[in-house]
C-alpha positions in Angstrom: 103.2 104.0 86.8 102.4 104.5 90.5 98.8 105.4 89.7 98.4 102.2 87.6 100.0 100.1 90.2 97.6 101.5 92.9 94.7 100.8 90.6 95.7 97.2 90.1 96.4 96.6 93.8 92.9 97.8 94.5 91.3 95.5 92.0 93.3 92.5 93.3 92.2 93.4 96.9 88.6 93.3 95.8 89.1 90.0 94.0 90.8 88.5 97.1 88.1 89.8 99.4 85.3 88.4 97.2 87.0 85.1 97.0 87.4 85.0 100.8 83.7 85.6 101.2 83.0 82.7 98.9 85.5 80.5 100.8 83.7 81.4 104.1 80.3 80.6 102.6 81.5 77.2 101.3 83.1 76.4 104.6 79.9 77.1 106.5 77.7 75.2 104.1 76.6 71.6 104.2 78.3 71.2 100.8 81.9 71.5 102.0 82.6 67.8 101.7 81.4 67.9 98.0 83.4 71.1 97.2 86.7 70.4 98.8 88.6 70.6 95.5 86.9 74.0 94.6 87.6 75.3 98.1 91.2 74.3 97.9 91.6 75.9 94.4 90.0 79.1 95.6 92.2 79.3 98.7 95.3 78.8 96.5 94.2 81.5 94.1 93.7 84.0 97.0 97.2 83.1 98.2 98.6 83.7 94.8 96.9 87.1 94.5 98.2 88.2 97.9 101.7 86.9 97.4 101.8 88.6 94.0 100.8 92.0 95.2 102.7 92.0 98.5 105.9 93.1 96.8 104.3 96.4 95.8 
């Protein structure tokens, strides 16, 4: 079980890191005002990932 948990944590970390890169790109672009909803959704999903794995 420990091995599986470590594997899942690693995958979630990569997903969160990738999402953070996308968030940064959106924030730095001229399209931020047109993508506020998507930006907010993505930020919420990153928060959910990190909150979910923090207990492990």
